C-alpha positions in Angstrom: -4.6 -16.9 1.4 -2.5 -14.6 -0.9 -0.7 -11.6 1.0 -1.0 -8.3 -0.8 1.4 -5.7 0.6 -0.4 -1.9 -0.6 1.1 1.2 -2.1 -0.3 4.7 -1.2 -2.1 4.9 -4.3 -3.9 1.7 -3.9 -5.9 3.0 -0.7 -6.0 6.8 -2.4 -7.7 5.7 -5.5 -10.1 3.4 -3.4 -10.9 6.2 -1.1 -11.2 8.9 -3.9 -13.0 9.5 -7.4 -9.5 10.6 -8.4 -9.4 7.4 -11.3 -12.3 5.6 -11.9 -10.4 3.1 -13.3 -7.9 2.1 -10.7 -10.9 2.8 -8.1 -12.7 -0.2 -9.6 -9.2 -2.4 -9.4 -8.7 -1.8 -6.1 -12.0 -2.2 -5.0 -12.1 -5.7 -6.5 -9.0 -6.2 -4.3 -10.4 -4.9 -1.2 -13.5 -6.5 -2.0 -11.7 -9.9 -2.3 -9.9 -9.0 1.3 -13.3 -8.8 2.8 -13.9 -12.5 1.5 -10.8 -14.0 3.0 -9.5 -14.3 -0.4 -6.6 -12.1 0.1 -4.7 -10.6 3.6 -4.1 -7.1 2.6 -1.2 -6.2 4.6 -0.4 -2.5 4.8 2.5 -0.8 6.4 2.2 2.2 8.8 4.1 4.6 6.8 1.4 3.9 4.3 -1.1 5.6 6.4 1.5 8.2 7.4 1.2 9.2 3.8 -2.4 8.8 3.2 -3.4 11.1 6.1 -0.5 13.9 4.1 -2.3 13.6 1.0 -5.8 13.5 1.9 -5.0 16.4 4.0 -3.0 18.7 2.0 -3.9 17.5 -1.7 -8.0 16.6 -1.1 -8.0 18.9 1.9 -10.0 16.5 3.8 -10.5 17.2 7.6 -8.7 15.3 9.7 -11.9 14.1 11.4 -13.4 12.8 8.5 -9.8 11.1 7.6 -9.9 9.5 11.2 -12.8 8.2 10.4 -11.5 6.9 7.2 -8.7 4.9 8.9 -10.8 3.9 11.5 -13.1 2.2 9.0 -10.6 0.7 7.1 -8.3 -0.7 9.8 -11.6 -2.2 10.8 -12.2 -4.0 7.8 -11.9 -7.9 7.0 -8.6 -8.9 5.5 -7.0 -5.7 6.5 -3.5 -6.0 8.5 -1.4 -3.1 9.9 2.6 -3.5 9.7 4.2 -1.9 12.4 7.3 -4.2 12.0 10.2 -2.8 10.2 13.7 -4.7 8.9 15.8 -1.1 8.8 18.5 -2.6 7.7 16.5 -4.3 4.5 14.8 -0.5 3.8 18.7 0.6 3.8 19.8 -2.0 1.7 17.1 -1.2 -1.1 17.7 3.1 -0.1 18.6 4.4 -2.7 20.1 1.7 -4.7 16.8 0.9 -5.8 14.2 3.0 -4.7 14.8 7.1 -4.9 11.6 7.1 -2.4 12.1 6.6 1.1 8.4 5.5 1.3 8.6 2.9 -1.4 11.8 1.2 -0.3 9.9 0.2 3.0 7.1 -0.9 1.3 9.1 -3.1 -0.9 11.2 -4.2 1.8 7.7 -5.2 3.8 7.1 -7.5 0.5 11.2 -9.2 0.9 10.7 -10.0 4.2 7.2 -11.5 4.2 7.3 -14.8 2.3 4.6 -15.0 -0.6 3.7 -11.6 -0.6 3.3 -9.4 -3.7 3.1 -5.4 -3.9 0.0 -3.5 -5.2 0.4 -0.6 -7.3 -0.4 1.6 -9.8 2.9 3.8 -9.3 4.9 2.8 -13.2 7.9 4.5 -11.9 7.7 1.9 -8.6 6.7 -1.1 -10.3 9.9 -0.9 -12.6 12.0 -0.3 -9.8 10.3 -3.6 -8.2 11.1 -5.4 -11.3 14.8 -4.3 -10.4 14.9 -5.3 -7.3 13.5 -8.7 -7.9 9.8 -8.2 -5.9 6.2 -9.7 -7.1 4.3 -7.1 -8.0 0.4 -7.8 -7.6 -1.5 -7.5 -11.1 -4.9 -6.3 -10.9 
């Protein structure tokens, strides 16, 4: 089973209607996880960033965000990652990734054999290429 690390923007695009094309691509990914075609790995910091964006940008109630997260972590094919190799994160940040959260996502990918990163962020994709980390195509 293919393992895919998700970036925050994939989760936000899946939940919101901000970009319908991205939402469709994310939906295919999550549907594949529900069919055990993929294992979606979600670093804990992605959930933290998701909460911040849904609260501050989309003005969602904390109760609604809690409900969304409970539904998300209960989906088949989803696993939240809490372990972190801080030395690896720091070896990437800020050398390859100016955003610390991106360095965390990249380090989780590098630390788990056979994984790739799913993101819609072009800048992050370019940095992933420079760091020789596999990018999941949609």
